[in-house]
PQR file with spaces between the fields and no chain letter, atoms N, CA, C, O and H, PARSE charges and radii, in Angstrom:
ATOM       1  N    MET     1      96.078   99.993   98.899 -0.4000 1.5000
ATOM       2  CA   MET     1      96.145  101.634   98.126 -0.0000 2.0000
ATOM       3  C    MET     1      94.892  102.524   98.606  0.5500 1.7000
ATOM       4  O    MET     1      93.731  102.130   98.722 -0.5500 1.4000
ATOM       5  N    THR     2      95.436  103.928   98.882 -0.4000 1.5000
ATOM       6  CA   THR     2      94.582  104.748   99.796 -0.0000 2.0000
ATOM       7  C    THR     2      93.408  105.226   98.603  0.5500 1.7000
ATOM       8  O    THR     2      93.745  104.753   97.518 -0.5500 1.4000
ATOM       9  H    THR     2      96.379  104.249   98.788  0.4000 1.0000
ATOM      10  N    LYS     3      92.545  105.770   98.538 -0.4000 1.5000
ATOM      11  CA   LYS     3      91.328  106.180   98.512 -0.0000 2.0000
ATOM      12  C    LYS     3      92.055  107.561   97.598  0.5500 1.7000
ATOM      13  O    LYS     3      91.610  108.021   96.546 -0.5500 1.4000
ATOM      14  H    LYS     3      92.272  106.155   99.420  0.4000 1.0000
ATOM      15  N    TYR     4      92.630  107.783   97.949 -0.4000 1.5000
ATOM      16  CA   TYR     4      93.667  109.025   96.789 -0.0000 2.0000
ATOM      17  C    TYR     4      94.326  108.715   95.796  0.5500 1.7000
ATOM      18  O    TYR     4      94.469  109.443   94.813 -0.5500 1.4000
ATOM      19  H    TYR     4      92.992  107.409   98.803  0.4000 1.0000
ATOM      20  N    GLU     5      94.922  107.316   95.971 -0.4000 1.5000
ATOM      21  CA   GLU     5      95.762  106.763   95.016 -0.0000 2.0000
ATOM      22  C    GLU     5      94.631  106.360   93.989  0.5500 1.7000
ATOM      23  O    GLU     5      94.924  106.665   92.833 -0.5500 1.4000
ATOM      24  H    GLU     5      94.806  106.725   96.769  0.4000 1.0000
ATOM      25  N    LEU     6      93.563  105.823   94.127 -0.4000 1.5000
ATOM      26  CA   LEU     6      92.677  105.229   93.334 -0.0000 2.0000
ATOM      27  C    LEU     6      91.990  106.156   92.492  0.5500 1.7000
ATOM      28  O    LEU     6      91.736  105.962   91.303 -0.5500 1.4000
ATOM      29  H    LEU     6      93.325  105.575   95.067  0.4000 1.0000
ATOM      30  N    GLU     7      91.742  107.030   93.063 -0.4000 1.5000
ATOM      31  CA   GLU     7      90.953  108.453   92.559 -0.0000 2.0000
ATOM      32  C    GLU     7      92.011  108.751   91.498  0.5500 1.7000
ATOM      33  O    GLU     7      91.556  108.809   90.355 -0.5500 1.4000
ATOM      34  H    GLU     7      91.949  107.188   94.029  0.4000 1.0000
ATOM      35  N    LYS     8      93.505  108.980   91.646 -0.4000 1.5000
ATOM      36  CA   LYS     8      94.459  109.338   90.739 -0.0000 2.0000
ATOM      37  C    LYS     8      94.516  108.288   89.808  0.5500 1.7000
ATOM      38  O    LYS     8      95.305  108.445   88.876 -0.5500 1.4000
ATOM      39  H    LYS     8      93.874  108.933   92.574  0.4000 1.0000
ATOM      40  N    THR     9      93.816  107.185   89.851 -0.4000 1.5000
ATOM      41  CA   THR     9      94.255  106.025   88.848 -0.0000 2.0000
ATOM      42  C    THR     9      92.762  106.017   87.881  0.5500 1.7000
ATOM      43  O    THR     9      92.836  105.591   86.728 -0.5500 1.4000
ATOM      44  H    THR     9      93.175  107.058   90.608  0.4000 1.0000
ATOM      45  N    LEU    10      91.758  106.388   88.291 -0.4000 1.5000
ATOM      46  CA   LEU    10      90.307  106.439   87.936 -0.0000 2.0000
ATOM      47  C    LEU    10      90.483  107.478   86.964  0.5500 1.7000
ATOM      48  O    LEU    10      89.864  107.501   85.901 -0.5500 1.4000
ATOM      49  H    LEU    10      91.698  106.733   89.227  0.4000 1.0000
ATOM      50  N    ARG    11      91.356  108.372   87.333 -0.4000 1.5000
ATOM      51  CA   ARG    11      91.049  109.819   86.638 -0.0000 2.0000
ATOM      52  C    ARG    11      91.891  109.921   85.348  0.5500 1.7000
ATOM      53  O    ARG    11      91.666  110.355   84.218 -0.5500 1.4000
ATOM      54  H    ARG    11      91.859  108.354   88.197  0.4000 1.0000
ATOM      55  N    GLN    12      93.088  109.276   86.044 -0.4000 1.5000
ATOM      56  CA   GLN    12      94.068  109.207   84.584 -0.0000 2.0000
ATOM      57  C    GLN    12      93.577  107.807   83.876  0.5500 1.7000
ATOM      58  O    GLN    12      94.280  107.317   82.993 -0.5500 1.4000
ATOM      59  H    GLN    12      93.271  108.924   86.962  0.4000 1.0000
ATOM      60  N    ASN    13      92.417  107.208   84.263 -0.4000 1.5000
ATOM      61  CA   ASN    13      91.880  106.169   82.750 -0.0000 2.0000
ATOM      62  C    ASN    13      90.516  106.806   82.618  0.5500 1.7000
ATOM      63  O    ASN    13      89.500  106.113   82.667 -0.5500 1.4000
ATOM      64  H    ASN    13      91.846  107.607   84.981  0.4000 1.0000
ATOM      65  N    GLY    14      90.474  108.296   82.429 -0.4000 1.5000
ATOM      66  CA   GLY    14      89.226  108.615   81.999 -0.0000 2.0000
ATOM      67  C    GLY    14      87.973  108.963   82.697  0.5500 1.7000
ATOM      68  O    GLY    14      87.157  109.835   82.396 -0.5500 1.4000
ATOM      69  H    GLY    14      91.299  108.859   82.390  0.4000 1.0000
ATOM      70  N    PHE    15      87.963  108.103   83.712 -0.4000 1.5000
ATOM      71  CA   PHE    15      86.593  108.639   84.712 -0.0000 2.0000
ATOM      72  C    PHE    15      86.569  109.960   85.487  0.5500 1.7000
ATOM      73  O    PHE    15      87.551  110.554   85.933 -0.5500 1.4000
ATOM      74  H    PHE    15      88.625  107.395   83.956  0.4000 1.0000
ATOM      75  N    GLU    16      85.328  110.309   85.571 -0.4000 1.5000
ATOM      76  CA   GLU    16      85.166  111.275   85.946 -0.0000 2.0000
ATOM      77  C    GLU    16      84.432  111.492   87.402  0.5500 1.7000
ATOM      78  O    GLU    16      83.225  111.302   87.251 -0.5500 1.4000
ATOM      79  H    GLU    16      84.530  109.827   85.209  0.4000 1.0000
ATOM      80  N    ARG    17      84.730  111.798   88.643 -0.4000 1.5000
ATOM      81  CA   ARG    17      83.576  112.098   89.732 -0.0000 2.0000
ATOM      82  C    ARG    17      82.692  112.641   90.036  0.5500 1.7000
ATOM      83  O    ARG    17      82.852  113.861   90.038 -0.5500 1.4000
ATOM      84  H    ARG    17      85.710  111.952   88.766  0.4000 1.0000
ATOM      85  N    ARG    18      81.716  112.288   90.330 -0.4000 1.5000
ATOM      86  CA   ARG    18      80.162  112.401   90.647 -0.0000 2.0000
ATOM      87  C    ARG    18      79.801  112.131   92.748  0.5500 1.7000
ATOM      88  O    ARG    18      79.792  111.091   93.408 -0.5500 1.4000
ATOM      89  H    ARG    18      81.585  111.297   90.329  0.4000 1.0000
ATOM      90  N    SER    19      79.621  113.237   93.065 -0.4000 1.5000
ATOM      91  CA   SER    19      79.274  113.329   94.219 -0.0000 2.0000
ATOM      92  C    SER    19      78.124  112.226   94.336  0.5500 1.7000
ATOM      93  O    SER    19      77.334  112.060   93.406 -0.5500 1.4000
ATOM      94  H    SER    19      79.628  114.081   92.529  0.4000 1.0000
ATOM      95  N    GLY    20      78.053  111.401   95.635 -0.4000 1.5000
ATOM      96  CA   GLY    20      76.952  110.509   96.166 -0.0000 2.0000
ATOM      97  C    GLY    20      76.390  110.893   97.272  0.5500 1.7000
ATOM      98  O    GLY    20      76.256  112.073   97.598 -0.5500 1.4000
ATOM      99  H    GLY    20      78.694  111.536   96.390  0.4000 1.0000
ATOM     100  N    GLY    21      76.036  109.958   97.896 -0.4000 1.5000
ATOM     101  CA   GLY    21      75.502  110.022   98.910 -0.0000 2.0000
ATOM     102  C    GLY    21      76.790  109.644  100.099  0.5500 1.7000
ATOM     103  O    GLY    21      77.654  110.491  100.327 -0.5500 1.4000
ATOM     104  H    GLY    21      76.145  109.000   97.631  0.4000 1.0000
ATOM     105  N    LYS    22      76.797  108.590  100.648 -0.4000 1.5000
ATOM     106  CA   LYS    22      78.336  107.957  101.376 -0.0000 2.0000
ATOM     107  C    LYS    22      79.357  107.438  100.105  0.5500 1.7000
ATOM     108  O    LYS    22      80.425  106.897  100.390 -0.5500 1.4000
ATOM     109  H    LYS    22      76.096  107.902  100.462  0.4000 1.0000
ATOM     110  N    HIS    23      79.085  107.574   99.163 -0.4000 1.5000
ATOM     111  CA   HIS    23      80.296  107.210   98.518 -0.0000 2.0000
ATOM     112  C    HIS    23      80.636  108.116   97.023  0.5500 1.7000
ATOM     113  O    HIS    23      79.700  108.540   96.346 -0.5500 1.4000
ATOM     114  H    HIS    23      78.217  108.013   98.932  0.4000 1.0000
ATOM     115  N    ASP    24      81.924  108.316   96.666 -0.4000 1.5000
ATOM     116  CA   ASP    24      81.839  109.219   95.521 -0.0000 2.0000
ATOM     117  C    ASP    24      81.570  108.257   94.157  0.5500 1.7000
ATOM     118  O    ASP    24      82.468  107.437   93.964 -0.5500 1.4000
ATOM     119  H    ASP    24      82.685  107.972   97.216  0.4000 1.0000
ATOM     120  N    VAL    25      80.714  108.247   93.410 -0.4000 1.5000
ATOM     121  CA   VAL    25      80.797  107.533   92.184 -0.0000 2.0000
ATOM     122  C    VAL    25      81.264  108.263   90.839  0.5500 1.7000
ATOM     123  O    VAL    25      81.060  109.418   90.467 -0.5500 1.4000
ATOM     124  H    VAL    25      79.984  108.913   93.567  0.4000 1.0000
ATOM     125  N    TRP    26      81.911  107.281   90.272 -0.4000 1.5000
ATOM     126  CA   TRP    26      83.037  107.478   89.008 -0.0000 2.0000
ATOM     127  C    TRP    26      82.460  106.732   87.987  0.5500 1.7000
ATOM     128  O    TRP    26      82.160  105.549   88.147 -0.5500 1.4000
ATOM     129  H    TRP    26      82.077  106.343   90.575  0.4000 1.0000
ATOM     130  N    VAL    27      82.257  107.428   86.796 -0.4000 1.5000
ATOM     131  CA   VAL    27      81.436  107.433   85.312 -0.0000 2.0000
ATOM     132  C    VAL    27      82.244  107.546   84.665  0.5500 1.7000
ATOM     133  O    VAL    27      83.141  108.347   84.927 -0.5500 1.4000
ATOM     134  H    VAL    27      82.501  108.390   86.666  0.4000 1.0000
ATOM     135  N    LYS    28      82.251  106.778   83.545 -0.4000 1.5000
ATOM     136  CA   LYS    28      83.283  106.798   82.179 -0.0000 2.0000
ATOM     137  C    LYS    28      82.127  106.271   81.051  0.5500 1.7000
ATOM     138  O    LYS    28      81.456  105.282   81.347 -0.5500 1.4000
ATOM     139  H    LYS    28      81.522  106.127   83.333  0.4000 1.0000
ATOM     140  N    LYS    29      81.938  106.868   79.917 -0.4000 1.5000
ATOM     141  CA   LYS    29      81.080  105.929   78.807 -0.0000 2.0000
ATOM     142  C    LYS    29      81.459  104.875   78.997  0.5500 1.7000
ATOM     143  O    LYS    29      82.622  104.794   79.392 -0.5500 1.4000
ATOM     144  H    LYS    29      82.483  107.671   79.677  0.4000 1.0000
ATOM     145  N    GLY    30      80.547  103.390   78.781 -0.4000 1.5000
ATOM     146  CA   GLY    30      80.717  102.251   78.328 -0.0000 2.0000
ATOM     147  C    GLY    30      80.939  101.297   79.940  0.5500 1.7000
ATOM     148  O    GLY    30      80.774  100.084   80.070 -0.5500 1.4000
ATOM     149  H    GLY    30      79.602  103.456   78.460  0.4000 1.0000
ATOM     150  N    PHE    31      81.301  102.169   80.895 -0.4000 1.5000
ATOM     151  CA   PHE    31      81.127  101.306   82.044 -0.0000 2.0000
ATOM     152  C    PHE    31      80.012  101.598   82.991  0.5500 1.7000
ATOM     153  O    PHE    31      79.338  102.609   82.797 -0.5500 1.4000
ATOM     154  H    PHE    31      81.435  103.155   80.789  0.4000 1.0000
ATOM     155  N    PRO    32      79.773  100.871   83.918 -0.5600 1.5000
ATOM     156  CA   PRO    32      78.882  101.372   84.980  0.2800 2.0000
ATOM     157  C    PRO    32      79.196  102.101   85.671  0.5500 1.7000
ATOM     158  O    PRO    32      80.407  102.319   85.675 -0.5500 1.4000
ATOM     159  N    PRO    33      78.470  102.769   86.488 -0.5600 1.5000
ATOM     160  CA   PRO    33      78.798  103.788   87.369  0.2800 2.0000
ATOM     161  C    PRO    33      79.551  102.655   88.827  0.5500 1.7000
ATOM     162  O    PRO    33      79.091  101.592   89.244 -0.5500 1.4000
ATOM     163  N    ILE    34      80.953  103.490   89.349 -0.4000 1.5000
ATOM     164  CA   ILE    34      81.508  102.771   90.136 -0.0000 2.0000
ATOM     165  C    ILE    34      81.495  103.897   91.174  0.5500 1.7000
ATOM     166  O    ILE    34      81.720  105.098   91.020 -0.5500 1.4000
ATOM     167  H    ILE    34      81.326  104.354   89.010  0.4000 1.0000
ATOM     168  N    PRO    35      81.066  102.966   92.638 -0.5600 1.5000
ATOM     169  CA   PRO    35      81.051  103.543   93.938  0.2800 2.0000
ATOM     170  C    PRO    35      82.328  103.133   94.541  0.5500 1.7000
ATOM     171  O    PRO    35      82.825  102.010   94.618 -0.5500 1.4000
ATOM     172  N    VAL    36      82.913  104.690   95.106 -0.4000 1.5000
ATOM     173  CA   VAL    36      84.075  104.333   95.928 -0.0000 2.0000
ATOM     174  C    VAL    36      83.491  104.945   97.271  0.5500 1.7000
ATOM     175  O    VAL    36      82.669  105.859   97.325 -0.5500 1.4000
ATOM     176  H    VAL    36      82.508  105.603   95.043  0.4000 1.0000
ATOM     177  N    PRO    37      83.971  104.386   98.174 -0.5600 1.5000
ATOM     178  CA   PRO    37      83.702  104.580   99.686  0.2800 2.0000
ATOM     179  C    PRO    37      84.314  106.112  100.057  0.5500 1.7000
ATOM     180  O    PRO    37      85.067  106.537   99.181 -0.5500 1.4000
ATOM     181  N    ARG    38      84.167  106.777  100.912 -0.4000 1.5000
ATOM     182  CA   ARG    38      84.896  107.866  101.246 -0.0000 2.0000
ATOM     183  C    ARG    38      85.297  107.509  102.752  0.5500 1.7000
ATOM     184  O    ARG    38      84.542  107.496  103.724 -0.5500 1.4000
ATOM     185  H    ARG    38      83.556  106.432  101.625  0.4000 1.0000
ATOM     186  N    HIS    39      86.712  107.212  102.715 -0.4000 1.5000
ATOM     187  CA   HIS    39      87.014  107.173  104.145 -0.0000 2.0000
ATOM     188  C    HIS    39      88.390  107.014  103.952  0.5500 1.7000
ATOM     189  O    HIS    39      88.881  106.627  102.891 -0.5500 1.4000
ATOM     190  H    HIS    39      87.326  107.223  101.926  0.4000 1.0000
ATOM     191  N    LYS    40      89.227  107.402  105.289 -0.4000 1.5000
ATOM     192  CA   LYS    40      90.646  107.642  104.940 -0.0000 2.0000
ATOM     193  C    LYS    40      91.158  106.293  105.073  0.5500 1.7000
ATOM     194  O    LYS    40      90.382  105.357  105.267 -0.5500 1.4000
ATOM     195  H    LYS    40      88.827  107.717  106.151  0.4000 1.0000
ATOM     196  N    GLY    41      92.543  106.109  104.972 -0.4000 1.5000
ATOM     197  CA   GLY    41      93.215  104.794  104.957 -0.0000 2.0000
ATOM     198  C    GLY    41      93.371  104.190  103.784  0.5500 1.7000
ATOM     199  O    GLY    41      93.300  104.801  102.718 -0.5500 1.4000
ATOM     200  H    GLY    41      93.174  106.869  104.815  0.4000 1.0000
ATOM     201  N    ASP    42      93.609  102.870  103.889 -0.4000 1.5000
ATOM     202  CA   ASP    42      93.708  102.207  102.538 -0.0000 2.0000
ATOM     203  C    ASP    42      92.175  101.062  102.550  0.5500 1.7000
ATOM     204  O    ASP    42      91.585  100.539  103.496 -0.5500 1.4000
ATOM     205  H    ASP    42      93.667  102.373  104.755  0.4000 1.0000
ATOM     206  N    ILE    43      91.932  101.012  101.074 -0.4000 1.5000
ATOM     207  CA   ILE    43      90.757  100.577  100.954 -0.0000 2.0000
ATOM     208  C    ILE    43      90.889   98.998  101.046  0.5500 1.7000
ATOM     209  O    ILE    43      91.840   98.457  100.481 -0.5500 1.4000
ATOM     210  H    ILE    43      92.411  101.437  100.306  0.4000 1.0000
ATOM     211  N    PRO    44      90.026   98.303  101.692 -0.5600 1.5000
ATOM     212  CA   PRO    44      90.290   96.990  101.580  0.2800 2.0000
ATOM     213  C    PRO    44      90.436   96.317  100.567  0.5500 1.7000
ATOM     214  O    PRO    44      89.781   96.604   99.565 -0.5500 1.4000
ATOM     215  N    ASN    45      91.612   94.914  100.565 -0.4000 1.5000
ATOM     216  CA   ASN    45      91.757   94.489   99.663 -0.0000 2.0000
ATOM     217  C    ASN    45      90.772   93.933   98.418  0.5500 1.7000
ATOM     218  O    ASN    45      91.008   93.907   97.210 -0.5500 1.4000
ATOM     219  H    ASN    45      92.144   94.680  101.379  0.4000 1.0000
ATOM     220  N    GLY    46      89.534   93.482   99.189 -0.4000 1.5000
ATOM     221  CA   GLY    46      88.559   93.037   98.184 -0.0000 2.0000
ATOM     222  C    GLY    46      87.594   94.144   97.427  0.5500 1.7000
ATOM     223  O    GLY    46      87.100   94.070   96.302 -0.5500 1.4000
ATOM     224  H    GLY    46      89.342   93.503  100.170  0.4000 1.0000
ATOM     225  N    THR    47      87.485   95.217   98.433 -0.4000 1.5000
ATOM     226  CA   THR    47      86.642   96.245   97.864 -0.0000 2.0000
ATOM     227  C    THR    47      87.255   96.993   96.529  0.5500 1.7000
ATOM     228  O    THR    47      86.457   97.478   95.726 -0.5500 1.4000
ATOM     229  H    THR    47      87.886   95.277   99.347  0.4000 1.0000
ATOM     230  N    LEU    48      89.101   97.115   96.224 -0.4000 1.5000
ATOM     231  CA   LEU    48      89.894   97.613   95.756 -0.0000 2.0000
ATOM     232  C    LEU    48      89.577   96.680   94.341  0.5500 1.7000
ATOM     233  O    LEU    48      89.662   97.191   93.224 -0.5500 1.4000
ATOM     234  H    LEU    48      89.748   96.721   96.876  0.4000 1.0000
ATOM     235  N    LYS    49      89.292   95.587   94.499 -0.4000 1.5000
ATOM     236  CA   LYS    49      89.783   94.060   93.327 -0.0000 2.0000
ATOM     237  C    LYS    49      88.443   94.603   92.730  0.5500 1.7000
ATOM     238  O    LYS    49      88.281   94.752   91.519 -0.5500 1.4000
ATOM     239  H    LYS    49      89.223   95.171   95.406  0.4000 1.0000
ATOM     240  N    ASN    50      87.737   94.814   93.435 -0.4000 1.5000
ATOM     241  CA   ASN    50      86.313   94.798   92.781 -0.0000 2.0000
ATOM     242  C    ASN    50      86.326   96.232   91.889  0.5500 1.7000
ATOM     243  O    ASN    50      86.154   96.160   90.672 -0.5500 1.4000
ATOM     244  H    ASN    50      87.869   94.692   94.419  0.4000 1.0000
ATOM     245  N    ILE    51      86.480   97.178   92.364 -0.4000 1.5000
ATOM     246  CA   ILE    51      86.412   98.212   91.861 -0.0000 2.0000
ATOM     247  C    ILE    51      87.172   98.110   90.652  0.5500 1.7000
ATOM     248  O    ILE    51      86.623   97.957   89.560 -0.5500 1.4000
ATOM     249  H    ILE    51      86.620   97.237   93.352  0.4000 1.0000
ATOM     250  N    LEU    52      88.649   98.203   90.827 -0.4000 1.5000
ATOM     251  CA   LEU    52      89.441   97.875   89.500 -0.0000 2.0000
ATOM     252  C    LEU    52      89.169   97.024   88.553  0.5500 1.7000
ATOM     253  O    LEU    52      89.827   97.224   87.532 -0.5500 1.4000
ATOM     254  H    LEU    52      89.095   98.328   91.714  0.4000 1.0000
ATOM     255  N    LYS    53      88.037   95.662   88.489 -0.4000 1.5000
ATOM     256  CA   LYS    53      87.766   95.024   87.825 -0.0000 2.0000
ATOM     257  C    LYS    53      86.374   95.513   86.787  0.5500 1.7000
ATOM     258  O    LYS    53      86.159   95.140   85.634 -0.5500 1.4000
ATOM     259  H    LYS    53      87.502   95.499   89.318  0.4000 1.0000
ATOM     260  N    ALA    54      85.440   96.590   87.748 -0.4000 1.5000
ATOM     261  CA   ALA    54      84.561   97.064   86.896 -0.0000 2.0000
ATOM     262  C    ALA    54      85.002   98.297   86.256  0.5500 1.7000
ATOM     263  O    ALA    54      84.209   98.936   85.563 -0.5500 1.4000
ATOM     264  H    ALA    54      85.614   96.893   88.685  0.4000 1.0000
ATOM     265  N    ALA    55      86.303   98.715   86.446 -0.4000 1.5000
ATOM     266  CA   ALA    55      86.646   99.767   85.834 -0.0000 2.0000
ATOM     267  C    ALA    55      87.145   99.031   84.282  0.5500 1.7000
ATOM     268  O    ALA    55      86.860   99.587   83.221 -0.5500 1.4000
ATOM     269  H    ALA    55      86.947   98.197   87.008  0.4000 1.0000
ATOM     270  N    GLY    56      88.051   97.497   84.336 -0.4000 1.5000
ATOM     271  CA   GLY    56      88.312   97.140   83.307 -0.0000 2.0000
ATOM     272  C    GLY    56      90.168   97.484   83.493  0.5500 1.7000
ATOM     273  O    GLY    56      91.007   97.621   82.602 -0.5500 1.4000
ATOM     274  H    GLY    56      88.283   97.046   85.197  0.4000 1.0000
ATOM     275  N    LEU    57      90.323   97.538   84.908 -0.4000 1.5000
ATOM     276  CA   LEU    57      92.030   97.563   84.908 -0.0000 2.0000
ATOM     277  C    LEU    57      92.284   96.868   86.075  0.5500 1.7000
ATOM     278  O    LEU    57      93.232   97.133   86.814 -0.5500 1.4000
ATOM     279  H    LEU    57      89.641   97.427   85.632  0.4000 1.0000
ATOM     280  N    GLY    58      91.227   95.718   86.335 -0.4000 1.5000
ATOM     281  CA   GLY    58      91.879   94.352   87.104 -0.0000 2.0000
ATOM     282  C    GLY    58      91.666   93.315   86.420  0.5500 1.7000
ATOM     283  O    GLY    58      91.003   93.232   85.386 -0.5500 1.4000
ATOM     284  H    GLY    58      90.456   95.502   85.735  0.4000 1.0000
ATOM     285  N    SER    59      92.545   92.019   87.303 -0.4000 1.5000
ATOM     286  CA   SER    59      92.406   90.648   86.459 -0.0000 2.0000
ATOM     287  C    SER    59      90.968   90.298   86.600  0.5500 1.7000
ATOM     288  O    SER    59      90.157   90.820   87.365 -0.5500 1.4000
ATOM     289  H    SER    59      93.083   92.086   88.143  0.4000 1.0000
ATOM     290  N    ASN    60      90.749   89.211   85.637 -0.4000 1.5000
ATOM     291  CA   ASN    60      89.305   88.908   85.603 -0.0000 2.0000
ATOM     292  C    ASN    60      89.546   87.764   86.933  0.5500 1.7000
ATOM     293  O    ASN    60      88.590   87.134   87.386 -0.5500 1.4000
ATOM     294  H    ASN    60      91.408   88.787   85.016  0.4000 1.0000
């Protein structure tokens, strides 16, 4: 999954993007802030799994 596809998924699930240093930080009430790295191409599988789990969208 690319960064842009992940951002679309987060946005569709009510998260909002806040700018950070080397990462964008996605926030939604009731969830911890979720940092998403700013790089082109696919997000590594482990990183993607952790982001989706923190957003309540992944499997346990």
